[in-house]
N, C-alpha and C positions, 0 to 999 in steps of 0.2 A: 506493500499500499505504496510506505513512503518513498518510492521508487516511482511511482504512478504521478503523486502528489510532487515529485521535483521536476520531473517530465510538464506537469500539465503547469507549474510555475513559471517554466521560463517565456511559455505565452505572454504571461504579464510584466516581466521585468520592461522592456520595448515601454509600454504604456504608462508603468507608475512610473518610470526615471521621468518621461514627457511631461506628466505633471506636476513633479518636483521641478525640475526645473526650470517651468514654464513660473512656480509659482517664487523661488527662492531666486532665480537671475544669478545663481556663484553655482559653481559646476562642484566643487568640493562638497559644501552644505547640501545640494543636490542629493548626490553620492550617499553623502550619509543619509536622511533624509529617507533615501530609495530604498538603501539596506534595513532600518527600523521596518518601513512600510511592509517589503517583502518577509522577513522573519516572522511578523505578527501577520501576513494573509495566512502564509505557511501554517502556523499554528491555526488561526480558524478554519482552513481548509482538512486540518486532520478531523473537527467534528461535524464538517458543513458539506465534506467532498459534493455531493449528490446536489448541494442546491446551485447548480449551476448560473439559474437566471441572475441572481442574487451577486455574483461574483467579481462582476466589471465594478457595479454598486460600492459593494462592499470595498473594493480595494481604491475606488476614488476617495472615497470617505477617510480609511487610511494612511492614502500618500497625503490628505489635507490638514490632517491632525497631525501627521508627523512633519511636515513645512511648516505652515504656520509659526511655529516657534521660532526659526532658523531665520524667519525673513526680516533685514533688516540688524541681523544679530551680528 
C-alpha cells in the first residue's frame, strides 16, 4: 500500500510546488512549504486513499496552509 501511495503522490508534486511558488514567490521557501505539504498529504492518503474526488482540493488547502506563514517572512 505504501508504495502505491508514494507512486500516486508523485502526480501531486508539481501542482503542489506550483501553488507554493505562486504564493510565496521565493524558491527555497516554496520548496520547504511543498515538502511539508507532501508529507502531510501522504499522511492524509494513508487514511483516505480511496477518496480520490477530494485529493486535489485537500492538497490545495494543505499547500496554502503551509505557504501562508512563509509569505513575507
